[in-house]
N, C-alpha and C positions, 0 to 999 in steps of 0.2 A: 466409592470406586466400583463396588459390584454391581450398583445400579448402572453406573456410565457403562461398563463392560457388557451389560444385558443389551443397553440400547445398541451400542456398536455391533453386537453380533446380529442383532436384529438387523441392522442398518447394513450388513454386510451381505446378506442373502438376495438375490439377484442384481440384474443389472441396473435396476431403476432405486437401489439403495442411494441415500444421499447422504453428505456430511452432517447434516442436522443432528446426527447423533454427536458430532464432535464440536460443533459450533451451536447452530440455530436451534438444536434439541436441547443442547446443556443449556442455552439461554432460554428457552421457552418454558423449561422446567422450572429455572431459577424465577424468573419473570411473569410465568403464565401467559406467554406471547406465542403466536403462531408464525414464525418467518421462514420464508424460503431458504433451503441449506445447499450446502456444497456437497458435491458428489463424493462417495468415498471407494476407494478401489484396493483391491486384495494386494497388489504390487506397488512398488514405490518406484519412482524414476529417480535412481541415484546419479548425481552427476559424476562427470568422467573428467579427470584433470587434462588441461591442454597446457601445450607447450606455449609459452609467450615469446612473441617476438622482439617486445620491449623489456629488457631485465630491469629497467630502473625507471620511474613515472619521469618523463620529460617535459610534461606539462599538467594544467589543471584535470583536463579531459582524462587523461590516463591515468591519473591518481584516484578520480572518482569510480571509474571504471577498471580498477585494479583486476577485479575479480570477474570479469566478464559482462558482455551485454546479454540482456535477456531475451532482445530480438533486436532487428536491424531495420525496422520500418521507421521511416519519416523521424530522423534522428535531428534533434535541436541542442546544441550546447550552449549554454549560457555560463557566464563568469564562475558560478560556483555549484553548479548542477546540471544534470544532463536529462532530456526527457525524451521519449518517444510518442509521436502525436497522431491520434485516430482522426483520419480525416472523415469519416464516415459520421461516428460519433460526437465529434467535435469537443473531446476532453482527450487527456492522454491515456495512451496505452500503459505506459509506467514513466515514473520519474525517479532517478536517481541521485542518491546524495550521500558525501563522505564530511562526516563531521567529529569535531574533537573538542575538548574540554575549551581550547581557546575560540574556537568558531561560533561556540553557543553561549559564552560567559557575556553578561549585560557589557554594554558599550554606551556610554552616555552620548557618543557621537551620531549613533544610528537609531532615528526614532521611525518606528512603524507607523506612528499618525501622518506621517510626511508621505506614505506611499498610495498610489492610486491605481485601480485596477485598470487595466489598458489591454488593447487588441493585439495579437502576435502577428504584424505586418510581414512577417516570412511565411506566414500561411496564407494560400490563396484565398481570396474573399468568399469564393463558393463554399469553402471548407472551414471558414474562421468562426467562433464563437464571438458574441460581442457582449457589451454590458447590457445593451436592451433586452438580450434573451433572458437574462436573469430577472430583469425588473419586474415585480410583481408576480413573479413565478411561486412565490413561496419558499424557495430555496436559497441557502447560501452559495455564495463562490467559494468553496471549499479548496484549500491550497492542498496539493499535493507534496511539494517541497514547502516545509512549514517555513513562515518568514520567521520565527525563534530560532531556526538553526543556523540563521545566515545574517551573523552579526558583526562581520569583520569589518564591512563598509557599508555605507548607506546605499551605494549602486548593488550590491548583492541583496540586500534586503528589498528595495524596491524590484530589482526582477523576480522575484518571487510572486510579484501580484500580476504577470503576464497571465492572460487569460487562457494561454495553453497549458498552464500548470493548475488549472482549475477544474473542478467536475462539480456538480449541483449535489450538495449535502443538505440534508434535513439539519435546520439552524439550532434552536433549542432543544437540548437533549441527546444532540450528537457532535456536529461540528464544534459548538462552543463548550462542549461539556466532554461526555466520554471518549470523542475522538480527540479532544485537546489533551485529555488526560493520557493518552496513549502517546501524542506527540511529546509531551512530556517526560514519560517515562524513557523515551529514546535519548533526550538530552541528557538525563540523568545516569544514563550508561556510559559517559564520557567520563563520570567521575570514577569509574573501576576499570575503562579500556582506554587504550592510547587511541586507538580507530574506531569509528563506528561506521559501517556503510549501510545506508538504506534504501531498499525499494519500495515505492508506495504506488498503488493503482487502483482502477474499478474494476468490479466484477458484475457480470450479468448472469445471476445464477437462476436455473430451472427452479419451478415449484410445482409438487404434486398437487393437482386438481381434483376436483370431485369425481370427473368422469374418470379417473385412476390414470390419466396421461399427465405427463411432466411438460408443461410450458415455460417459456422464457418471455417475461414480460416486462417492461418497464417504461415509465413516463418520458416523454420529450417535452421541451419546455423552447419557447420563443419561436421567430420566424425562422430560425436557422435549424430547429429540432435537434437542440443539445439535448444528450441522452442522460438520463438520472439513473446512476448505477444504483442496483439493487443492494450492493456490498461494495465495501472496500478492505484492500488488503496492505500489509506491510511485512515485509522480509528484511530481517537484520542479522548482519554479521557483524560480529565484534571481535577485536583482536586484542591481546593482553599484551602486557610489557615481555613475556616471554615466547611473543608471536602464537600463542596458542589461539585457536577459532572457536567461536560459540556462536548460535544461532537461534532466533527467535523468530516466529512467523504467527501472524494476526490476521483473523478475517472477523469484521464489522458487520452487522446489516445498517444498512442506511436508514435508520429509525430511531424514535426516542427511546434511549436507553435508562433504565434507572440508574441514577449517581452512585447508589451502592454495589453495584454489579461489579465484580472484582476483574481485571484485566486478564488473568490466565483462565477465564472463562472463554475469552475468543481464541485462546491459541489452537493452532492446527497444525498437521504435519507439513512442512512445506510442499513437498510433491503434491499434495492435494490442490494447492493453488496453482500450481505449474500447469496440472492437467486442465483445470478449469480455463485461466487464463491465456493457455497455448504458450507459455514462456519458461525459459530455464532460467534459475537464479542463480549466480555464483557459480556459473559452469566451471570455471576455472578451479574449483575448490571441489575435492572429490568429497560426499556426505562420509564417506569412512573416515575422511581425513578431522573431522569437526571433533572437539572437546564435548561439546555439551550442544543439545538442540531442546528448545522451550525447558531448559533449566535441568533435563535429564541427561544423564550420561550416554553419548551418542553408541 
């Protein structure tokens, strides 16, 4: 911890300091890699409680978005998840899910192998990603709302394959490995909490270059210039039987990650993701009311 504290102290000096001390730097130290980092700030953005016009969920959208929308840009609601679509980058801004032990348990009537990736026809063709954008790109079509989180019906699983729920992800070593382990961790949380709310999305984080300046650089793929995020985030709120709320927040680089890297290496303060993504997560829950954040008493 003393080494980490020293890194964070250095990172806090000056406006150009980055959360590399919290995520990428911690990962670099453990894996000897140099990845762009997430900015760290000296203040936190505490969410404030808001009065809800709906005291009880009346439909699936209100259940999923029970604790607030991160933003209101280009909202799409599907049967079992809600997303905000980024028309410029052709990927989601964020995707929101509400999962329970029942919704993620094995269901022999639901078969992922029957699902096909398909275009989102609700998005204008100028701003839509297509399967041809991903073909030959070297990147996977990475789910934001994981197919394994939606097993109640085949249709729920099918809908997770809409391309507006996808972003380009490194395949071997990330999407099929470390990112998958994070998704499985989220599902395992339903064994201990009655409700789990998950917000997932891309990040485009700056990197300090040799000239001493920070730049945001990312690849685009296909004729539609689908953006390849530098990182991905998950912010999770878990509700216990006693209605206590815990939170976990993760940022992972869109890169090959060693299989033996523990998930807690990627835990970050949720407010750093908010500042970088321009989003407010679970804004109907005051941070002061949370029981634990990243496993520590709030």
